[in-house]
C-alpha positions as CSV (number, residue, x, y, z in Angstrom):
1,M,72.7,99.1,73.5
2,P,74.5,101.3,76.2
3,R,77.9,99.5,77.6
4,K,78.6,100.6,81.0
5,H,81.2,99.8,82.4
6,P,80.9,97.0,85.3
7,A,82.2,99.1,88.3
8,A,80.1,101.7,87.6
9,R,78.1,101.9,90.6
10,I,77.5,104.8,92.6
11,A,75.7,106.7,95.5
12,L,72.6,108.7,93.9
13,A,71.9,110.5,97.1
14,A,74.4,113.3,95.8
15,L,72.7,113.8,92.8
16,L,69.3,113.5,93.4
17,L,69.1,117.1,95.4
18,A,66.6,119.6,94.0
19,G,67.0,123.5,93.1
20,P,69.9,125.4,91.9
21,A,73.5,124.0,93.5
22,T,77.3,125.0,93.0
23,V,80.2,122.7,92.8
24,A,83.0,122.9,95.1
25,A,84.6,119.3,93.9
26,A,83.8,117.1,91.1
27,G,81.7,114.8,92.2
28,T,80.5,116.8,95.0
29,V,77.2,118.7,94.9
30,H,76.5,121.4,97.6
31,A,72.6,122.7,98.1
32,V,73.3,126.6,98.0
33,P,72.1,128.9,95.8
34,A,73.9,130.0,92.1
35,P,72.8,133.1,91.3
36,A,75.0,133.2,88.2
37,A,73.1,130.0,86.9
38,A,69.4,131.4,87.7
39,V,68.2,132.2,84.3
40,R,69.7,129.4,82.8
41,L,67.9,127.2,85.0
42,A,64.5,129.2,84.7
43,A,64.3,127.6,81.1
44,V,62.7,124.2,80.3
45,G,64.8,121.1,81.5
46,L,65.1,118.2,80.0
47,D,62.7,116.7,82.6
48,D,59.9,118.6,80.2
49,P,57.7,115.5,79.1
50,H,58.4,116.7,75.2
51,K,62.4,117.6,76.1
52,K,62.5,113.8,77.6
53,D,60.7,112.3,74.6
54,I,63.5,113.8,72.1
55,A,66.0,112.8,74.7
56,M,65.0,108.9,74.4
57,Q,64.6,109.5,70.6
58,L,68.3,110.9,70.4
59,V,69.7,107.5,72.5
60,S,67.9,105.0,70.2
61,S,69.2,106.7,66.9
62,A,72.2,105.6,68.7
63,E,71.7,102.8,70.4
64,N,69.0,101.0,67.7
65,S,69.3,103.4,65.1
66,S,65.7,104.1,65.1
67,L,63.7,107.2,66.8
68,D,60.8,104.3,68.0
69,W,62.1,103.9,71.5
70,K,59.3,102.9,72.8
71,A,59.9,99.4,70.6
72,Q,63.2,98.8,72.4
73,Y,61.4,97.7,75.7
74,K,61.5,93.9,74.0
75,Y,65.1,94.5,73.1
76,I,67.7,91.6,74.4
77,E,71.1,90.6,73.4
78,D,74.4,89.7,74.2
79,I,76.8,92.5,72.2
80,K,80.1,90.6,73.3
81,D,81.6,93.5,75.3
82,G,82.0,91.6,78.6
83,R,78.8,92.7,80.2
84,G,76.3,89.8,79.6
85,Y,73.0,91.0,78.0
86,T,72.1,94.5,77.4
87,A,68.5,95.1,77.4
88,G,65.2,97.2,77.2
89,I,64.9,100.9,76.8
90,I,67.9,101.9,78.3
91,G,70.7,98.8,77.9
92,F,70.0,97.2,81.5
93,C,72.6,94.6,81.2
94,S,73.0,91.2,83.3
95,G,77.0,92.0,83.9
96,T,76.9,95.7,85.6
97,G,73.6,94.9,88.0
98,D,70.7,97.5,86.6
99,M,69.7,94.4,84.8
100,L,69.3,92.8,88.2
101,E,68.0,96.0,90.0
102,L,65.1,96.2,87.0
103,V,64.0,92.6,87.5
104,E,64.2,93.3,91.5
105,H,61.3,95.9,91.0
106,Y,59.5,94.4,88.5
107,T,59.1,91.9,91.3
108,D,57.8,94.5,93.5
109,L,55.5,95.7,91.4
110,K,54.4,92.5,90.3
111,P,55.1,89.2,92.1
112,G,55.3,86.1,90.2
113,N,55.8,87.7,87.2
114,V,57.8,86.0,84.1
115,L,61.1,86.8,84.7
116,A,61.0,86.8,88.4
117,K,62.4,83.3,88.8
118,Y,65.3,84.1,87.3
119,L,66.4,86.6,90.3
120,P,68.8,84.0,91.2
121,A,70.9,83.3,88.2
122,L,71.1,87.1,87.6
123,R,72.9,87.6,91.0
124,K,75.1,85.2,90.2
125,V,75.6,86.4,87.0
126,N,76.2,90.3,88.3
127,G,79.4,91.4,87.5
128,T,80.2,88.9,84.8
129,E,79.5,87.9,81.3
130,S,78.2,84.8,82.1
131,H,74.8,83.6,80.6
132,A,74.6,80.7,83.5
133,G,70.5,80.0,84.4
134,L,69.3,82.2,81.8
135,G,70.0,81.5,77.7
136,S,67.3,81.6,75.1
137,A,64.5,80.8,77.6
138,F,65.3,83.8,80.0
139,E,65.3,85.8,76.3
140,R,61.9,84.6,75.5
141,D,60.9,85.3,79.0
142,W,62.1,89.0,78.3
143,A,60.5,89.2,74.5
144,T,57.2,88.1,77.1
145,A,57.2,90.5,79.7
146,A,58.2,93.2,77.4
147,K,54.4,93.1,76.4
148,D,53.2,93.9,80.1
149,T,52.5,97.2,80.6
150,V,53.9,97.0,84.5
151,F,57.1,95.8,83.3
152,Q,57.4,99.0,81.3
153,Q,56.7,101.2,83.6
154,A,59.6,99.3,85.9
155,Q,61.8,99.9,82.7
156,N,60.6,103.6,82.7
157,D,61.0,103.7,86.6
158,E,64.5,102.4,86.6
159,R,66.3,104.1,83.7
160,D,64.8,108.0,86.0
161,R,66.2,106.5,88.8
162,V,69.2,105.7,87.8
163,Y,70.5,107.7,84.5
164,F,67.9,110.3,83.9
165,N,66.7,111.9,86.8
166,P,70.7,112.3,88.2
167,S,72.1,113.3,84.8
168,V,69.1,115.8,84.8
169,S,69.4,116.6,88.6
170,Q,73.4,117.4,87.9
171,G,73.2,119.3,84.7
172,K,71.1,121.6,86.5
173,A,73.2,121.8,89.5
174,D,75.9,122.7,86.9
175,G,73.9,125.4,85.5
176,L,73.5,123.4,81.9
177,R,70.4,123.7,80.4
178,A,68.5,121.0,78.3
179,L,71.3,120.4,75.7
180,G,73.8,120.3,78.6
181,Q,71.1,117.7,80.6
182,F,71.2,115.7,77.7
183,V,75.3,115.6,76.7
184,Y,75.0,114.5,80.9
185,Y,72.4,111.7,79.9
186,D,73.8,110.4,76.6
187,A,77.1,110.0,78.7
188,I,75.8,108.1,82.1
189,V,73.8,105.8,79.8
190,M,77.0,104.6,78.0
191,H,79.3,104.8,80.6
192,G,77.7,104.6,83.9
193,P,76.8,107.0,86.7
194,G,80.2,105.8,88.8
195,T,83.8,107.7,89.4
196,S,86.1,106.3,88.0
197,S,87.9,107.5,85.1
198,D,85.7,105.8,82.2
199,S,82.3,106.6,84.2
200,F,80.3,110.2,83.9
201,G,82.3,110.9,87.5
202,G,85.7,110.5,85.8
203,I,84.2,112.5,82.9
204,R,83.0,115.3,84.4
205,K,85.9,115.9,86.5
206,A,88.5,115.9,84.1
207,A,86.1,118.3,81.9
208,M,86.3,120.4,85.2
209,K,89.8,120.7,85.1
210,K,89.9,122.3,81.4
211,A,86.7,124.7,82.2
212,R,84.8,125.5,85.0
213,T,80.9,125.1,84.9
214,P,77.7,127.8,84.2
215,A,77.3,127.3,88.1
216,Q,80.5,128.7,88.5
217,G,80.6,131.2,86.6
218,G,82.1,129.5,83.4
219,D,81.0,129.9,80.2
220,E,78.4,126.9,79.1
221,T,79.8,126.6,75.2
222,T,83.2,126.3,76.5
223,Y,82.5,124.1,79.4
224,L,80.0,121.5,77.3
225,K,83.0,121.8,74.4
226,A,85.6,120.3,77.3
227,F,82.9,118.0,78.8
228,L,82.8,116.2,74.8
229,E,86.4,116.3,74.3
230,A,86.7,114.7,78.0
231,R,84.1,111.7,76.7
232,K,85.7,111.0,73.5
233,V,89.1,110.2,75.2
234,V,87.4,107.7,77.1
235,M,84.7,106.5,74.2
236,K,88.6,105.6,72.7
237,Q,89.7,103.9,75.2
238,E,87.4,100.7,74.2
239,E,86.6,99.6,71.1
240,A,82.5,99.3,71.5
241,H,82.6,102.6,72.0
242,A,85.4,104.5,69.4
243,D,83.2,105.6,67.0
244,T,82.5,108.8,68.7
245,S,79.9,109.6,65.9
246,R,77.0,110.6,68.3
247,V,79.4,113.1,69.8
248,D,80.8,114.6,66.6
249,T,77.7,114.9,64.5
250,A,74.9,115.0,66.8
251,Q,76.1,117.0,70.6
252,T,78.6,118.5,68.8
253,V,76.2,119.8,65.9
254,F,73.8,121.1,68.6
255,L,75.9,122.9,70.5
256,N,78.0,124.5,67.3
257,A,74.0,125.6,66.8
258,K,74.3,127.1,70.2
259,N,70.9,125.3,70.5
260,F,71.0,125.0,74.3
261,D,67.6,124.1,74.7
262,L,67.8,121.5,72.7
263,N,64.5,122.7,70.4
264,P,63.5,121.2,67.4
265,P,63.7,121.0,64.3
266,L,66.7,118.8,65.0
267,K,68.8,117.3,62.5
268,W,72.1,114.7,63.5
269,K,73.7,111.5,62.3
270,V,75.0,108.3,63.7
271,Y,77.3,106.3,62.4
272,G,76.2,107.7,59.2
273,D,73.1,107.2,59.2
274,S,70.8,110.9,59.2
275,Y,68.0,111.3,61.8
276,A,65.6,114.1,62.0
277,I,63.1,115.5,65.0
278,N,60.6,118.6,63.4
279,S,58.8,119.2,66.1
């Protein structure tokens, strides 16, 4: 599952701007027209329901070795990456704050739910790899909660709020079509929506030093290649991310095929396993 940097927390307001935008500096979005990107932005974005489902399948192939992303609501384990538990459809981590926010949201939607009693423990372990106050009882209750459609909706809500919506919004602001928006989404899922050098913001900043975004008048292929190369540099710095096949034999395959709209059929490999989405 996704392994986000513990410090990768960021204010999302700047990333949630609607409509075309141009980027004056890495991490700074100004809501002004971007005529050069108008044609690209007219295409169907990753927020189209079918494209979004494709995005979830692509991420699940890398994180769960399965295209059945809806089977992952119940997923929970400690993958020994220093971030405590990793769980759910997007890899919410007990050590990075997003699991805490998820359970808080679930409790707002359904007070007294089976996970609400763990909120004090989740607050204490936030920022650490500790399981104190959680353990096997928490794992069992997570699996129970995963059968609750309210908890499933809470996971969907937090996925969208923290990861999906900001990445799509930023991708559109940068003049990227569905493939580029997915490239951003997958990076935010793994590295977190932060501004440090090893988070999404840092990767984007490094890419923008090498190439201009389409919104800045740059070539879409050139920019995305720069972004993926910058991401691989970060991935190789951590053992848990060192296998870059989700970039090399998946996203780069789509980019080389000029499939900027991420249209099926799609064929790719992750960690040596082959996958396909035919429609």
